[in-house]
C-alpha positions in Angstrom: -109.1 -19.0 -183.9 -109.9 -18.9 -187.6 -113.5 -18.7 -187.1 -112.7 -16.1 -184.2 -110.6 -13.9 -186.6 -111.3 -13.5 -189.7 -108.2 -13.4 -192.4 -106.9 -10.2 -193.2 -105.6 -8.4 -196.5 -101.7 -8.8 -194.8 -102.3 -12.3 -194.0 -103.4 -12.8 -198.0 -99.9 -11.1 -198.8 -97.9 -13.2 -196.8 -99.2 -16.5 -197.6 -98.2 -15.7 -201.1 -94.8 -15.3 -199.8 -94.5 -18.6 -197.6 -94.5 -22.1 -198.7 -93.8 -25.7 -197.7 -89.9 -25.0 -197.8 -88.5 -22.7 -194.9 -88.7 -19.1 -195.1 -87.1 -16.8 -192.7 -89.1 -13.7 -192.3 -86.4 -11.0 -193.3 -86.8 -12.6 -197.1 -90.9 -12.1 -196.2 -90.1 -8.7 -195.1 -88.0 -8.1 -198.3 -90.5 -9.5 -200.2 -93.7 -7.9 -199.1 -92.3 -4.3 -198.4 -93.8 -4.5 -194.9 -92.3 -3.3 -191.4 -90.4 -6.3 -189.4 -92.9 -5.3 -186.9 -96.1 -5.7 -189.3 -95.0 -9.1 -190.5 -94.1 -10.3 -187.2 -97.6 -10.0 -185.2 -99.4 -11.3 -188.5 -97.3 -14.6 -188.9 -97.7 -15.2 -184.8 -101.8 -14.3 -185.2 -101.1 -17.2 -188.6 -99.7 -19.6 -186.5 -102.4 -19.1 -183.5 -104.9 -19.8 -186.6 -103.0 -22.6 -188.0 -102.4 -21.5 -191.2 -98.4 -21.8 -191.1 -95.8 -23.0 -188.1 -92.2 -21.5 -187.4 -89.5 -23.8 -188.0 -86.9 -22.4 -185.6 -84.4 -19.5 -186.1 -87.1 -17.7 -187.4 -88.1 -19.7 -190.3 -91.8 -20.1 -191.5 -93.8 -22.6 -193.6 -97.2 -23.1 -194.4 -99.0 -26.0 -191.5 -99.9 -29.1 -193.3 -103.5 -29.9 -193.7 -104.4 -33.3 -192.2 -104.8 -35.7 -194.9 -107.4 -38.2 -195.4 -107.2 -41.6 -193.4 -105.9 -44.5 -195.6 -108.0 -47.5 -195.6 -107.3 -51.1 -197.0 -110.0 -52.9 -197.8 -109.5 -56.8 -197.4 -111.3 -59.6 -198.3 
């Protein structure tokens, strides 16, 4: 989805408010000064793109990036 739909200014604004800890949508709306409908629809698109994840009860956090595979060389 990231390749099909380019990032928007609204997504950039919301990303500044979302971290690794759960943040409620109301807090995001207050911090950004945007309407709940705009924030909600943008968060939905960001979730489809894999940028964020909804943790339940309208709380959002950054999606974890895949980590490199851990390898041990035994001789």
